[in-house]
C-alpha positions, 0 to 999 in steps of 0.5 A, a space after each residue: 505561486 503562479 501555475 508557471 512557478 509551480 511547473 518550474 518548481 516541480 522539476 526542482 522537487 523531483 530532482 530532490 526527491 530522486 536524490 534523497 530516495 537514492 541516498 537512503 536506498 543506498 544506506 538502508 540496502 547496506 543494512 539488509 533492508 528493502 528499497 521500499 523501506 528506504 523510500 518510506 523513511 525518505 518521505 519522512 526525511 523530507 517532511 516537516 519531521 526533519 527537513 522542515 525542522 532543520 531547514 524551515 525556510 527551504 522546506 517551505 520554498 521547496 514544498 509549498 501548499 500550493 504544490 501539493 495537488 500536483 505532487 498528489 497527482 504524480 503520486 496517484 499515477 505511480 501507484 496505479 501503474 505499480 499496482 498494475 504491474 503487481 497484478 500482471 505478475 500476479 499468479 492465480 494458478 498458485 492461489 487455487 492450490 492454497 485457497 483454504 490457507 489464503 482465506 484463513 490467513 486473510 480472516 485472521 489478518 482482518 479480524 484480530 487487528 480489527 478487534 484489537 484496534 477497534 478496542 484501543 479506539 473505544 478508549 481514545 476516541 474522545 481525545 481531540 488530539 487524536 480524533 476530530 470532534 465530529 468523529 463518533 465513538 463507532 466510526 473511530 472504532 471502525 476507522 481504527 480497525 480498518 487501519 490496523 487490518 490493512 496490509 501493505 499490499 504494494 509493499 508486500 508485493 515489492 518485497 516478494 519481488 525483490 526476494 525472488 518469490 514472485 512466482 513461488 507458492 509462499 509469495 502468491 499465498 501472502 499476496 492472496 492473503 494480502 489482497 483479501 485483507 485489503 479489500 475488506 478493510 477498504 469495504 469498512 472504510 467505505 462504511 466509515 465514510 458513509 457513516 461520517 458523511 451520513 450517506 449509505 449509498 457510499 457503501 453500497 456503491 463501493 461494495 456492490 460496484 467493486 464486485 461488479 467491476 471485478 467480475 468484469 475485468 476477470 471475465 469479459 476483459 480478460 477474454 477480449 485481451 486474449 487475441 492481443 496476447 497472441 499477437 505479442 507472442 507471434 511478433 516477439 514485441 508489443 506495438 505502440 498501439 497495444 501498449 496505448 490501449 492497455 494503458 487506457 484500460 488501466 486508466 479507466 479501471 483506476 478511475 472507476 474504482 477511485 469513483 466508487 471509493 475503493 481506491 484506484 489501486 485496486 482498479 489497476 491491480 484487477 486490470 493487471 490480473 486480467 492481462 494475457 501472460 507470457 510475452 505480453 506480460 514481459 513486455 509490459 514489465 520491460 516497458 513500464 517497470 523501471 520508470 514507474 518504480 524509480 521516478 513516479 512511486 517515490 513521490 507518494 512516499 514523500 507526499 505522505 511524509 509532508 503530512 507527518 510531524 513527529 514533533 507533535 508526539 510531545 508528551 509521554 501520553 502520545 509516546 506511550 500511545 505509539 508504543 501501544 499501537 505498535 504492540 496492537 499491530 504486531 499482535 493482531 496481524 503478524 502473530 495472528 497470521 502466524 497462527 492461522 498458517 500453522 492451523 492450515 498445515 503450513 510449516 513454522 518457517 513458512 508460517 513465520 515468514 508469512 506473519 512477517 510479510 503480512 505484518 508490514 503496513 507501509 504504503 496502503 496504511 499511508 493511503 488510509 491515513 491520508 484519507 482519514 486526515 483529509 476527510 477530517 476523521 483523525 487528527 495529525 497527532 494520531 496520523 503520526 502515531 500511525 505512520 510511525 507504527 507503519 514504518 516500524 512494522 515495515 522495517 521489521 518485515 525484511 530482516 524477520 523474514 530473512 531470518 526465518 526463511 533465509 536470505 535470497 542468496 542462500 535460497 537461490 544457491 544450487 
């Protein structure tokens, strides 16, 4: 297809993506699920698992291979802007009073699933259905451990927002623990990529560069932006120039962390934390949130769904593996984080709620799996197994959370 044909097709793709995401959101919100879960399901529906199976010719026309780089770029933009807005909402003051609990929950949410995932990978690493032939057993164990340890940080943030917990102690505690988990998991992934490519400078650059960038963003950039925050506070609105400057900083942060292979969303998230609060943050949310969430972010779920083919699980062995992966995921993340929260004096109800939230894999799981598939570390069958695990653990999050912590309407009742 020519560039012109692809550009024309892009608009049809976007219309179909929006229609399917809206339809699935309507269905899943009726049964008490978060909108973000419905978008995960929409991604699978529009991929080869359903659309490609039922209407292969239409699927091939709507999503030709040549169009994937365009969808990938749009998906990246949506992720970056969304994680930036989550960073803007992130309340660092609440973390200080719960730092011990956050560190303990984070450590439990890293170590337990990493050990369980690595142990499982030890026994399946030699299976060519699951891992590429050039993937060594230690690399398979590290990758599986990192994939199990990941938390659906953007999804966690979105569920917390939808539940009205963005500025509460429990919401901030879960976000703090989830962010620490994901940073650690991405550092492990950097080690896997370094080993896989036989270039250890990748790991050094990712870990060292990420630490330096975080220090720069949360000190120098944060102080430099304070006068802009005061200007917006005084005028009561954000000027176009200020918005453009802010977006430039977000894109630079995303570029740098992507360049050092930590992933673009972390640069955007750190830039969000560095932004002034008050009216400045309110204006960013007003100007950017609706378009980001309704137009750009759903593209990522569809992009991931295009690489998910449930038909690859065509044997009792693979379905048994899928069940084993799900059990390891829930034990390693949900149960371990619950136990850590209880150990640090959190109530049974809050500990259960934190365990349910931390157990969701969703968006970040899809990111790490896409990287593993694109780099030739894992095979499509294992990709599909892990996507199913991500969908199920994320489906569990909202109903379990609401059962143990109460529905949003009950929490907000006078």
